[in-house]
C-alpha positions in Angstrom: 4.3 24.2 -21.8 7.6 22.8 -23.2 7.8 19.2 -24.3 9.2 16.9 -21.7 11.4 13.9 -22.4 9.8 10.4 -22.7 11.2 7.3 -21.0 10.1 4.1 -22.7 10.0 1.1 -20.3 10.1 -2.7 -20.9 8.5 -4.6 -18.0 10.0 -8.0 -17.4 7.6 -10.3 -15.6 3.9 -9.9 -15.0 3.6 -10.6 -11.2 2.4 -8.4 -8.4 5.6 -6.5 -7.9 5.6 -5.5 -11.6 2.0 -4.4 -11.3 2.9 -2.2 -8.3 5.7 -0.6 -10.3 3.6 0.0 -13.4 0.7 1.4 -11.3 3.1 4.0 -9.8 5.1 4.9 -12.9 2.1 5.6 -15.1 0.4 7.9 -12.6 -0.4 11.3 -14.2 1.7 14.1 -12.5 1.2 17.7 -13.7 4.7 18.6 -12.5 6.5 15.5 -13.8 9.9 16.2 -15.4 9.6 13.2 -17.6 6.8 11.2 -19.3 6.9 7.4 -18.6 5.5 5.0 -21.2 5.2 1.2 -20.9 6.6 0.3 -24.3 7.0 -3.4 -24.0 6.1 -6.3 -21.7 8.2 -9.5 -21.5 6.4 -12.4 -20.0 6.7 -16.2 -19.7 3.8 -16.4 -22.2 2.1 -14.1 -24.6 -1.3 -14.7 -23.0 0.0 -13.6 -19.6 1.6 -10.5 -21.1 -1.6 -9.6 -22.9 -3.7 -10.0 -19.7 -1.2 -7.9 -17.8 -1.3 -5.1 -20.4 -5.1 -5.2 -20.6 -5.5 -4.9 -16.8 -2.6 -2.6 -15.9 -1.9 -0.5 -19.1 -5.4 0.4 -20.3 -4.2 3.7 -21.8 -1.3 2.3 -23.8 -0.6 -0.5 -26.3 2.7 -2.0 -25.2 4.3 -4.6 -27.4 3.9 -8.0 -25.8 6.7 -10.6 -25.9 6.6 -14.2 -24.9 10.2 -14.0 -23.5 12.1 -11.7 -21.3 15.0 -11.3 -23.6 12.8 -10.4 -26.6 11.5 -7.4 -24.7 15.1 -6.4 -24.0 15.9 -6.5 -27.7 13.1 -4.0 -28.6 14.8 -1.0 -30.1 12.0 1.3 -28.9 12.8 0.5 -25.2 15.1 2.9 -23.2 15.1 1.1 -19.8 14.1 -2.3 -18.5 12.4 -2.9 -15.2 13.0 -6.4 -13.8 10.4 -7.9 -11.6 11.3 -11.6 -11.8 12.1 -13.9 -8.9 15.5 -13.1 -7.4 17.2 -16.1 -8.9 16.7 -14.7 -12.4 17.9 -11.1 -11.7 21.5 -11.6 -12.7 20.6 -13.1 -16.1 17.8 -10.7 -16.8 20.1 -7.8 -16.0 22.8 -9.2 -18.3 20.4 -9.7 -21.1 19.1 -6.1 -20.9 22.7 -4.8 -20.6 23.8 -6.8 -23.6 21.2 -5.0 -25.7 22.3 -1.6 -24.4 19.4 -1.0 -22.1 19.5 0.8 -18.8 18.2 -1.4 -15.9 16.1 -0.9 -12.8 16.1 -4.3 -11.0 13.8 -5.2 -8.2 15.3 -6.0 -4.8 17.1 -8.2 -3.9 19.3 -7.1 -6.8 21.3 -10.4 -7.1 21.8 -13.5 -5.0 25.3 -12.5 -3.9 28.1 -10.0 -4.2 29.8 -11.9 -7.0 26.7 -11.8 -9.2 26.3 -8.1 -8.5 29.9 -7.3 -9.4 29.4 -9.2 -12.7 26.3 -7.1 -13.5 28.0 -3.8 -12.6 31.1 -4.7 -14.7 28.9 -5.5 -17.7 27.0 -2.2 -17.3 30.2 -0.3 -17.0 31.6 -1.9 -20.1 28.4 -1.2 -22.1 27.9 2.3 -20.7 24.5 1.8 -19.2 22.9 2.7 -15.9 21.9 -0.1 -13.5 20.1 0.4 -10.1 18.2 -1.6 -7.5 14.6 -0.6 -7.2 14.5 0.8 -3.8 15.2 4.1 -2.0 17.9 5.5 -4.3 20.3 7.9 -2.6 20.2 10.4 -5.5 16.4 10.7 -5.4 15.0 14.0 -4.2 12.9 12.5 -1.4 15.9 10.6 0.0 18.0 13.7 -0.1 15.4 15.7 1.8 15.0 12.9 4.4 18.8 12.8 5.0 18.8 16.6 5.4 16.0 16.5 7.9 17.6 13.7 9.9 21.3 14.7 9.8 21.3 18.5 9.4 18.1 19.7 10.9 17.9 16.9 13.4 14.1 16.9 13.4 14.0 13.8 15.6 17.1 14.7 17.7 20.3 12.7 17.9 20.1 9.4 16.2 21.5 6.1 17.5 21.5 2.8 15.8 20.5 -0.2 17.8 20.4 -3.8 16.8 17.2 -5.6 17.7 18.1 -8.6 19.9 14.7 -10.3 20.3 14.8 -13.8 18.8 11.6 -13.1 16.9 13.2 -10.4 14.8 16.3 -11.1 12.7 19.4 -9.2 13.9 19.8 -7.6 10.5 17.0 -5.2 11.2 18.3 -1.9 12.5 16.2 0.5 14.5 16.7 4.2 14.3 16.2 5.7 17.8 16.3 9.3 18.9 17.0 11.0 22.1 14.9 13.9 23.4 
């Protein structure tokens, strides 16, 4: 078996959303095209980072930092996962980008469009990749889903309808099909 590339992650924040991400990314997959390693953990305290690593990274020894930016500076890190509260996303992204790191930022990506534009401009200038951690349009599963829905029409014709009940915000769209 040929060697596969390794992607070394820094995990920024040690809350539940970061745990879910780490739990998925370190799963052993025999057909994986890349090996994922938790290289560093940035936390609000070294004790929290150590507790997170002990519980969620038992098969590795990530470097623990007591600040988010310190983890971004780690030269052994290829990409930074940001799982902090939304209000910190812009600054966390900019810190990672400033240190030449690719970024996967949890949703909501930023608080507004102005912040998002600032992050994307910094990433473009530095030549790094930035994405929001959700269904990415270039992922194989998403491409397969779009093919099933739009080309093979496995659920028939689709119509978008806005939910009008007061108990559900209007921003939720429902995908409906016709027989």
